[in-house]
C-alpha positions as CSV (number, residue, x, y, z in Angstrom):
1,M,0.0,0.0,0.0
2,S,2.9,2.4,0.6
3,D,4.0,2.1,-3.0
4,F,0.4,2.9,-4.1
5,R,0.3,5.9,-1.9
6,E,3.6,7.1,-3.3
7,L,2.2,6.5,-6.8
8,L,-0.7,8.8,-6.1
9,K,1.8,11.5,-5.3
10,A,3.7,10.9,-8.5
11,P,4.1,13.8,-11.0
12,R,1.1,14.7,-13.1
13,D,2.9,13.6,-16.3
14,L,3.1,10.0,-15.1
15,W,-0.7,9.8,-14.9
16,I,-1.0,11.4,-18.3
17,V,1.2,8.6,-19.7
18,Y,-1.1,6.1,-18.0
19,G,-4.2,7.7,-19.5
20,A,-2.6,7.7,-23.0
21,K,-1.6,4.1,-22.5
22,L,-5.2,3.1,-21.5
23,T,-6.9,4.6,-24.6
24,E,-4.2,3.4,-27.0
25,S,-4.3,-0.1,-25.6
26,I,-8.0,-0.4,-26.1
27,A,-7.6,0.9,-29.7
28,Y,-4.5,-1.3,-30.4
29,F,-5.9,-4.5,-29.1
30,A,-9.3,-3.9,-30.7
31,V,-7.7,-3.7,-34.1
32,V,-5.2,-6.5,-33.5
33,N,-7.9,-8.9,-32.3
34,V,-9.8,-8.8,-35.6
35,L,-7.2,-7.7,-38.1
36,I,-6.5,-11.1,-39.7
37,L,-10.2,-11.9,-39.7
38,Y,-11.0,-8.6,-41.4
39,L,-8.4,-9.3,-44.1
40,H,-10.1,-12.6,-44.8
41,D,-13.8,-11.8,-44.2
42,D,-14.2,-8.2,-45.4
43,L,-11.3,-7.9,-47.8
44,R,-11.7,-11.5,-49.0
45,F,-8.0,-12.5,-49.0
46,S,-7.1,-16.2,-48.7
47,D,-5.8,-17.6,-45.4
48,E,-2.2,-17.6,-46.7
49,M,-2.4,-14.1,-48.1
50,A,-4.1,-12.7,-45.0
51,G,-1.2,-14.2,-42.9
52,T,1.4,-12.8,-45.3
53,L,-0.2,-9.3,-45.2
54,Y,-0.5,-9.5,-41.4
55,G,3.2,-10.4,-41.2
56,G,4.1,-8.0,-44.0
57,R,2.6,-5.1,-42.2
58,Y,5.0,-5.7,-39.4
59,T,7.9,-5.8,-41.8
60,I,7.3,-2.1,-42.2
61,V,6.8,-1.7,-38.4
62,S,10.1,-3.6,-37.8
63,L,12.0,-1.2,-40.0
64,L,10.4,1.8,-38.3
65,V,10.8,0.6,-34.7
66,F,14.5,0.2,-35.3
67,V,14.8,4.0,-35.7
68,S,11.8,5.3,-33.7
69,G,13.5,5.1,-30.3
70,F,16.6,7.0,-31.6
71,I,14.3,9.6,-33.2
72,A,12.2,10.0,-30.1
73,D,15.4,10.6,-28.0
74,A,16.6,13.1,-30.5
75,M,13.3,15.1,-31.0
76,G,11.8,14.6,-27.5
77,K,9.2,12.2,-26.3
78,R,6.2,14.5,-26.3
79,R,6.7,15.5,-29.9
80,A,7.3,11.8,-30.9
81,L,4.0,10.8,-29.2
82,I,2.0,13.5,-30.9
83,I,3.3,12.4,-34.4
84,G,2.7,8.8,-33.6
85,A,-0.9,9.5,-32.5
86,L,-1.6,11.4,-35.7
87,S,-0.3,8.5,-37.7
88,L,-2.7,6.1,-36.0
89,I,-5.7,8.4,-36.5
90,I,-5.1,8.6,-40.2
91,G,-4.2,4.9,-40.6
92,R,-7.2,3.5,-38.5
93,S,-9.7,5.8,-40.2
94,L,-8.7,4.4,-43.6
95,L,-9.7,0.9,-42.4
96,L,-13.3,2.0,-42.7
97,F,-13.3,1.9,-46.5
98,S,-13.2,-1.9,-47.1
99,E,-15.1,-1.6,-50.4
100,A,-11.8,-0.6,-52.1
101,R,-9.2,-3.1,-50.8
102,F,-6.2,-0.8,-51.5
103,V,-7.5,1.9,-49.2
104,P,-7.3,-0.2,-45.9
105,L,-3.9,-1.5,-47.0
106,I,-2.7,2.1,-47.3
107,G,-4.1,2.8,-43.9
108,L,-2.3,-0.2,-42.4
109,A,0.9,1.2,-43.9
110,I,0.4,4.7,-42.6
111,G,-0.4,3.5,-39.1
112,C,2.9,1.6,-38.9
113,W,4.7,4.7,-37.6
114,G,2.3,5.1,-34.7
115,V,2.5,1.4,-33.8
116,A,6.3,1.5,-33.9
117,T,6.5,4.7,-31.8
118,M,3.8,4.7,-29.1
119,K,4.7,1.6,-27.1
120,P,8.4,2.1,-26.7
121,V,8.1,5.9,-26.1
122,L,5.4,5.5,-23.5
123,V,7.5,2.9,-21.6
124,A,10.4,5.3,-21.7
125,A,8.2,8.1,-20.4
126,V,7.3,6.0,-17.4
127,K,11.0,5.7,-16.5
128,Q,11.4,9.4,-17.1
129,H,8.5,10.5,-14.9
130,A,8.3,7.8,-12.2
131,P,10.1,8.6,-8.9
132,I,13.1,6.3,-8.4
133,K,11.9,4.6,-5.2
134,I,8.7,3.4,-6.8
135,R,9.9,2.9,-10.4
136,S,9.5,-0.9,-10.3
137,F,5.9,-0.5,-9.0
138,A,5.2,2.2,-11.6
139,F,6.1,-0.3,-14.4
140,S,3.8,-2.9,-12.8
141,M,1.0,-0.4,-12.8
142,Y,1.8,0.5,-16.4
143,Y,1.4,-3.1,-17.3
144,V,-1.9,-3.3,-15.4
145,V,-3.2,-0.3,-17.3
146,M,-2.2,-1.9,-20.6
147,N,-4.0,-5.1,-19.8
148,L,-7.1,-3.2,-18.6
149,G,-7.2,-1.7,-22.1
150,A,-6.8,-5.2,-23.6
151,F,-9.6,-6.6,-21.5
152,V,-12.0,-3.8,-22.5
153,A,-11.0,-4.3,-26.1
154,G,-11.7,-8.0,-25.9
155,Q,-15.2,-7.4,-24.6
156,L,-15.9,-4.8,-27.2
157,V,-14.6,-6.9,-30.1
158,S,-16.7,-10.0,-29.1
159,R,-19.9,-8.1,-28.9
160,L,-19.5,-6.1,-32.1
161,R,-18.0,-8.9,-34.2
162,I,-20.7,-11.5,-33.3
163,G,-23.5,-9.0,-33.1
164,L,-22.8,-7.5,-36.5
165,L,-21.4,-10.7,-38.2
166,G,-21.9,-10.1,-42.0
167,R,-24.1,-7.1,-41.4
168,T,-23.7,-3.4,-41.7
169,I,-25.0,-0.5,-39.6
170,R,-27.0,1.9,-41.7
171,P,-28.5,5.2,-40.3
172,S,-31.7,4.6,-42.2
173,E,-32.2,1.2,-40.4
174,L,-31.5,2.3,-36.9
175,F,-35.2,2.9,-36.0
176,E,-36.9,0.3,-38.1
177,T,-36.6,-3.5,-38.6
178,V,-35.6,-4.6,-42.1
179,E,-36.3,-8.3,-42.9
180,V,-33.8,-10.5,-44.7
181,A,-34.9,-11.5,-48.2
182,P,-36.0,-15.1,-48.7
183,E,-33.0,-17.5,-49.2
184,A,-34.4,-18.6,-52.6
185,A,-34.4,-15.0,-53.8
186,R,-30.9,-14.4,-52.6
187,T,-29.6,-17.7,-54.1
188,G,-31.3,-17.0,-57.4
189,L,-29.7,-13.6,-57.7
190,V,-26.2,-15.2,-57.1
191,E,-26.8,-17.8,-59.8
192,D,-28.0,-15.1,-62.2
193,L,-24.8,-13.1,-61.7
194,L,-22.2,-15.9,-61.7
195,Q,-21.4,-15.5,-65.3
196,Q,-21.0,-11.7,-65.0
197,F,-18.9,-12.0,-61.9
198,P,-16.8,-15.2,-61.9
199,A,-14.8,-16.1,-58.9
200,P,-11.2,-14.8,-59.1
201,E,-8.3,-17.3,-59.3
202,G,-7.6,-18.9,-56.0
203,A,-11.0,-18.0,-54.6
204,E,-12.4,-20.3,-51.9
205,T,-15.9,-20.6,-53.4
206,V,-17.5,-20.1,-56.8
207,N,-19.7,-17.4,-55.3
208,D,-16.7,-15.2,-54.2
209,G,-16.9,-12.9,-57.3
210,V,-20.6,-12.2,-56.8
211,R,-20.3,-11.7,-53.1
212,S,-17.4,-9.4,-53.5
213,F,-19.3,-7.2,-56.0
214,A,-22.5,-7.4,-53.8
215,R,-20.4,-6.1,-50.9
216,V,-19.6,-3.0,-53.0
217,A,-23.2,-2.6,-54.1
218,T,-24.6,-2.9,-50.6
219,G,-21.9,-1.1,-48.7
220,G,-20.5,-4.2,-47.1
221,R,-23.5,-6.4,-46.4
222,D,-23.0,-10.2,-46.7
223,F,-25.3,-12.8,-48.4
224,D,-27.0,-13.9,-45.2
225,Y,-28.3,-10.4,-44.5
226,W,-29.4,-9.2,-47.9
227,S,-32.8,-7.5,-47.7
228,L,-35.2,-7.0,-50.7
229,G,-33.8,-3.5,-51.0
230,D,-30.3,-5.0,-51.2
231,L,-31.3,-7.4,-54.0
232,D,-32.6,-4.4,-56.0
233,A,-29.4,-2.4,-55.3
234,I,-27.2,-5.4,-56.5
235,R,-29.3,-5.8,-59.7
236,E,-29.1,-2.1,-60.4
237,A,-25.4,-2.0,-59.9
238,A,-24.8,-5.1,-62.0
239,T,-26.9,-3.7,-64.8
240,A,-25.0,-0.4,-64.7
241,Q,-21.6,-2.1,-64.8
242,L,-22.7,-4.3,-67.7
243,A,-23.7,-1.2,-69.6
244,G,-20.3,0.4,-68.9
245,Q,-21.9,3.0,-66.6
246,P,-20.7,4.0,-63.0
247,I,-22.5,1.9,-60.4
248,P,-24.7,3.8,-58.0
249,D,-23.2,4.8,-54.6
250,P,-24.0,2.2,-52.0
251,P,-25.9,3.0,-48.8
252,I,-23.7,4.4,-46.0
253,G,-23.0,1.8,-43.3
254,L,-20.3,0.1,-41.3
255,S,-19.6,-3.6,-40.9
256,G,-18.8,-5.1,-37.4
257,Y,-15.1,-4.9,-38.1
258,E,-15.4,-1.3,-39.5
259,M,-17.4,-0.3,-36.4
260,I,-14.5,-1.6,-34.3
261,F,-12.0,0.4,-36.4
262,F,-14.3,3.5,-36.0
263,I,-14.2,3.3,-32.2
264,A,-10.4,2.7,-32.4
265,T,-10.0,5.9,-34.5
266,L,-12.0,7.9,-31.9
267,L,-9.8,6.5,-29.1
268,S,-6.7,7.5,-31.1
269,I,-8.0,11.0,-31.2
270,V,-8.4,10.9,-27.4
271,S,-4.9,9.6,-27.1
272,L,-3.6,12.6,-29.1
273,L,-5.5,15.0,-26.9
274,I,-4.0,13.4,-23.8
275,V,-0.4,13.3,-24.9
276,R,-0.7,17.0,-25.9
277,Q,-1.1,17.7,-22.1
278,L,2.4,16.4,-21.4
279,R,4.8,19.2,-20.4
280,V,7.8,19.9,-22.5
281,D,10.5,18.9,-20.0
282,V,14.0,20.3,-19.9
283,E,15.5,17.7,-22.1
284,D,12.8,18.2,-24.8
285,A,13.2,21.9,-24.6
286,E,16.9,21.6,-25.2
287,E,16.2,19.4,-28.2
288,E,13.9,22.1,-29.6
289,T,16.6,24.8,-29.1
290,A,19.4,22.7,-30.6
291,K,17.5,21.4,-33.7
292,A,18.6,24.4,-35.8
293,Q,22.2,23.4,-35.2
294,V,21.9,19.6,-35.3
295,S,19.1,17.8,-37.3
296,V,17.0,15.1,-35.6
297,A,18.3,12.6,-38.1
298,T,22.0,13.5,-37.4
299,K,21.5,13.2,-33.7
300,A,19.6,10.0,-33.9
301,G,22.4,8.5,-36.0
302,R,25.0,9.6,-33.4
303,I,23.0,8.0,-30.6
304,A,22.7,4.7,-32.6
305,R,26.5,4.6,-33.3
306,E,27.3,5.2,-29.6
307,L,25.1,2.4,-28.4
308,M,26.3,-0.1,-30.9
309,K,29.9,0.3,-29.6
310,E,28.9,-1.0,-26.2
311,R,29.3,-4.7,-25.2
312,T,26.4,-4.3,-22.8
313,F,24.1,-3.2,-25.6
314,W,24.7,-6.4,-27.6
315,A,24.1,-8.6,-24.6
316,F,20.8,-6.8,-24.1
317,V,19.9,-7.3,-27.8
318,L,20.7,-11.0,-27.5
319,F,18.4,-11.5,-24.5
320,V,15.4,-9.6,-25.8
321,S,15.8,-11.4,-29.1
322,L,15.6,-14.8,-27.5
323,L,12.6,-13.7,-25.5
324,V,10.8,-12.9,-28.7
325,L,10.4,-16.7,-29.2
326,V,8.3,-16.6,-26.0
327,R,6.5,-13.3,-26.8
328,A,5.6,-14.7,-30.3
329,V,2.9,-16.6,-28.4
330,F,1.0,-13.4,-28.4
331,V,1.4,-12.9,-32.1
332,H,-0.1,-16.4,-32.6
333,A,-2.9,-15.4,-30.2
334,H,-3.9,-12.6,-32.5
335,S,-3.2,-14.3,-35.9
336,T,-3.4,-18.1,-35.6
337,W,-5.7,-18.5,-32.6
338,P,-8.7,-16.4,-33.7
339,T,-9.1,-18.2,-37.1
340,Y,-8.4,-21.6,-35.5
341,M,-11.1,-21.1,-32.8
342,L,-13.8,-19.9,-35.2
343,R,-13.1,-22.8,-37.6
344,Q,-12.8,-25.4,-34.9
345,F,-15.8,-24.4,-32.8
346,G,-18.0,-22.2,-35.2
347,Q,-18.4,-18.6,-36.2
348,N,-20.3,-17.7,-33.0
349,T,-17.3,-18.7,-30.8
350,P,-16.5,-15.7,-28.5
351,Q,-12.8,-16.1,-29.1
352,A,-12.0,-12.5,-28.2
353,E,-14.1,-12.8,-25.0
354,I,-12.2,-16.0,-24.0
355,W,-8.9,-14.2,-24.7
356,S,-10.0,-11.2,-22.6
357,L,-9.6,-13.4,-19.6
358,N,-5.8,-12.9,-20.1
359,P,-5.8,-9.2,-19.4
360,L,-8.3,-9.6,-16.6
361,L,-6.0,-12.1,-14.9
362,I,-3.0,-9.9,-15.5
363,I,-4.8,-7.0,-13.8
364,V,-5.3,-9.2,-10.7
365,L,-2.1,-11.2,-10.7
366,T,0.5,-8.6,-11.6
367,P,0.4,-6.6,-8.3
368,I,0.3,-9.7,-6.2
369,I,3.1,-11.6,-8.1
370,G,5.1,-8.4,-8.4
371,S,5.1,-7.9,-4.7
372,L,5.9,-11.6,-3.9
373,T,8.8,-11.7,-6.4
374,S,10.3,-8.2,-6.1
375,R,13.2,-9.4,-4.0
376,F,14.2,-12.1,-6.6
377,S,16.5,-11.5,-9.6
378,A,14.6,-10.2,-12.6
379,W,16.6,-12.7,-14.7
380,W,15.2,-15.8,-12.9
381,V,11.7,-14.5,-12.7
382,I,11.7,-13.9,-16.4
383,I,13.1,-17.3,-17.2
384,I,10.7,-19.2,-15.0
385,G,7.7,-17.2,-16.3
386,S,8.8,-18.0,-19.8
387,F,8.8,-21.7,-19.2
388,I,5.3,-21.5,-17.7
389,T,4.0,-19.5,-20.7
390,T,5.5,-22.0,-23.0
391,S,3.8,-24.9,-21.3
392,S,0.4,-23.3,-21.7
393,L,0.4,-24.2,-25.4
394,L,0.1,-27.9,-24.6
395,F,-3.6,-27.3,-23.6
396,M,-4.3,-26.4,-27.2
397,V,-2.9,-29.7,-28.6
398,Q,-6.0,-31.8,-27.8
399,H,-9.4,-30.5,-26.7
400,E,-11.2,-33.7,-26.0
401,P,-9.5,-34.7,-22.7
402,F,-10.1,-31.2,-21.2
403,E,-13.7,-31.1,-22.5
404,A,-14.4,-34.5,-20.9
405,A,-12.8,-33.4,-17.6
406,A,-14.7,-30.1,-17.5
407,R,-18.0,-31.9,-18.3
408,A,-17.4,-34.4,-15.4
409,M,-16.4,-31.7,-12.9
410,F,-18.9,-29.0,-13.7
411,G,-21.7,-30.8,-15.6
412,G,-23.9,-30.8,-12.5
413,M,-23.3,-27.1,-11.8
414,F,-23.7,-25.6,-15.3
415,G,-25.8,-28.3,-17.1
416,A,-25.2,-30.3,-20.2
417,E,-25.6,-27.3,-22.6
418,A,-22.6,-25.3,-21.4
419,H,-19.6,-24.9,-23.8
420,Y,-17.2,-27.4,-22.2
421,E,-15.4,-27.7,-25.6
422,Y,-13.7,-24.4,-24.7
423,A,-12.1,-25.9,-21.6
424,G,-8.7,-26.4,-23.2
425,A,-8.7,-22.8,-24.6
426,Y,-9.6,-21.4,-21.2
427,L,-6.7,-23.4,-19.5
428,F,-4.3,-22.2,-22.3
429,V,-5.2,-18.6,-21.5
430,I,-5.1,-19.1,-17.7
431,V,-1.7,-20.8,-17.6
432,L,-0.2,-18.4,-20.2
433,S,-1.4,-15.5,-18.0
434,V,0.3,-16.8,-14.9
435,G,3.6,-17.1,-16.8
436,E,3.1,-13.6,-18.3
437,A,2.4,-12.0,-14.9
438,L,5.8,-13.3,-13.8
439,W,8.0,-12.4,-16.8
440,S,6.4,-9.5,-18.7
441,P,6.4,-6.7,-16.0
442,R,9.9,-7.6,-14.9
443,L,11.0,-7.5,-18.6
444,Y,10.0,-3.8,-18.7
445,E,11.9,-3.1,-15.6
446,Y,14.9,-5.0,-16.9
447,I,14.9,-3.0,-20.2
448,A,14.6,0.3,-18.3
449,M,17.5,-0.7,-16.0
450,M,19.7,-1.6,-19.0
451,A,19.1,1.7,-20.7
452,P,21.7,4.5,-20.1
453,K,20.2,7.8,-18.9
454,G,18.8,9.8,-21.8
455,R,18.7,6.7,-24.1
456,E,15.5,5.2,-22.7
457,A,13.4,5.5,-25.8
458,S,16.3,4.0,-27.9
459,Y,16.4,0.9,-25.7
460,M,12.7,0.6,-25.6
461,G,12.5,0.8,-29.4
462,L,15.3,-1.7,-29.8
463,A,13.6,-4.1,-27.3
464,E,10.4,-4.0,-29.4
465,L,12.3,-4.5,-32.7
466,P,12.8,-8.3,-32.4
467,M,9.2,-8.7,-31.4
468,F,7.8,-6.8,-34.4
469,A,10.4,-8.5,-36.6
470,A,9.1,-11.9,-35.3
471,K,5.6,-11.0,-36.7
472,I,6.9,-11.3,-40.2
473,P,7.7,-15.0,-40.1
474,V,5.0,-15.7,-37.5
475,G,2.4,-14.0,-39.7
476,A,3.4,-16.1,-42.7
477,M,3.7,-19.2,-40.4
478,S,0.2,-18.5,-39.1
479,G,-1.2,-18.5,-42.6
480,L,0.6,-21.7,-43.6
481,L,-0.5,-23.5,-40.4
482,V,-4.1,-22.5,-40.7
483,G,-4.2,-23.1,-44.4
484,S,-2.5,-26.6,-44.1
485,Y,-4.2,-27.9,-40.9
486,C,-7.4,-25.9,-40.4
487,A,-8.6,-24.8,-43.9
488,E,-12.0,-23.3,-44.3
489,N,-14.8,-25.9,-44.4
490,E,-12.4,-28.7,-43.4
491,T,-11.8,-30.5,-40.2
492,C,-9.1,-28.8,-38.1
493,Q,-6.0,-30.8,-36.9
494,S,-5.0,-29.1,-33.6
495,E,-1.9,-31.3,-32.9
496,P,0.5,-30.2,-35.6
497,I,-0.5,-26.5,-35.3
498,W,0.1,-26.2,-31.6
499,L,3.0,-28.6,-31.3
500,I,5.0,-26.6,-33.9
501,V,4.2,-23.4,-32.0
502,F,5.2,-25.1,-28.7
503,A,8.6,-26.2,-30.1
504,T,9.5,-22.7,-31.4
505,T,8.5,-21.1,-28.2
506,L,10.4,-23.5,-26.0
507,A,13.6,-22.6,-27.8
508,G,13.7,-19.1,-26.3
509,P,14.3,-19.7,-22.6
510,V,16.4,-22.8,-23.3
511,I,18.9,-20.8,-25.5
512,A,18.8,-17.9,-23.0
513,L,20.0,-20.3,-20.3
514,L,22.9,-21.4,-22.5
515,F,24.1,-17.8,-22.9
516,S,23.3,-16.7,-19.3
517,G,27.0,-16.0,-18.5
518,F,27.4,-13.4,-21.2
519,I,24.0,-11.8,-20.6
520,R,24.2,-11.6,-16.8
521,A,27.7,-10.1,-16.9
522,A,26.4,-7.2,-18.9
523,E,23.4,-6.9,-16.6
524,R,25.7,-6.5,-13.6
525,A,27.9,-4.0,-15.4
526,R,24.9,-1.8,-16.2
527,A,23.5,-2.1,-12.7
528,T,26.8,-0.7,-11.3
529,E,26.7,2.2,-13.8
530,S,23.1,3.0,-13.0
531,S,23.8,3.1,-9.3
532,A,26.5,5.6,-9.9
533,E,24.3,7.8,-12.1
534,D,21.5,7.8,-9.5
535,A,23.9,8.7,-6.7
536,A,25.3,11.6,-8.8
């Protein structure tokens, strides 16, 4: 309680950082939770292409995160956060225009700078504004705030995605009930238009060409929700295109995914307003004064060259790179897992709601575990937590044993109709969360401890680089695993998917133990330097 009382007395800017982190976390996780589903369902990319695009986006992010920390240290954290928030506002708003596939892809590219900047710079700002004696607790609370945002995002996504599945929200239909056209009428229209709109090469069904055109004509509405008015609109648009005339503008409306992106855009605007309240500190003011003499790019380059000459720096890079193999579990949780869950258990599976148990547990467990393990070495807490997180994947390998056990234990309590088939998924999330509550907050503390004074954003950016770089192969791997072992309209094979993910994850802590001598020597050297700096 003493740490919490001290936190309440912390500088105003630390609470501004927490506020910005909360709004950005809700927006970030809301987008990430549905991005790969949006690429497949709304933009109609194949599993493999959706995975490749998901990973490809983070190719851009990886290149940007490499320089974002250096640039933030050179230009000042407040200015970097404002530019990052503007990037996200523009990028997320363009995701609302799914009728033209290239527009959302441009939006994903534009938003890359904000994704690459916001997280490492906000973490660096915590170190900058938190009092030294409660810095460790301040990082734990930062992690709690992030997971509170993730929990809210999970609840939001589940309700909007399932509630608006294949539908669009139109202002004209808010106050009146519009009935879906008879299935015979909808099917007949599709058959009439098959010759005019053949399925593109590589399409999953012969109806894809018609459905894709119909989405344009109806403003994003899917086959199962076409009304009689939609049938007329599709016929009118098809006739116009056949005659070489412009097709009529579709009704204004938002799909479930687009509604999520709309809310994320609004939250990004709130984040911008919050970070603008940060005071320009002495270091940032000095950067503004000196920018006429030394450009931001020149200073950022000098910072990078100085850091790369340090042995401690390379030990740090090795450790965070190995931990990426563990942190990649969360990439799979937002790329492989959503598609797998929906295909294994059905489109009404509340996969985002199940995953939202993770941030809820983190909110509860982090302060408790942080207090119990604060006297232990960050190194060993991170390693042990990594092994626990890795073991959680074994619960996804086979669902039947856990379903049978849950039915036997809780059948009398919840009845025969409860969804016991989700038992393995719930256990996966619970065990993963226990491991995460051990290693993840201490990793933030470890990174902040390893960063020299005035170079916090550079280290935070570099710490995120391997994670974002991992999303490139993991995104492609996700598409291949799902396409090979859990293709649409085919029976899913859980064993090969999750055993492969388990093996790649296990390699991280095992290799880290092999290099522990080199990594821990650098850790001790930096701790000695930091003690001297704080004393000065």
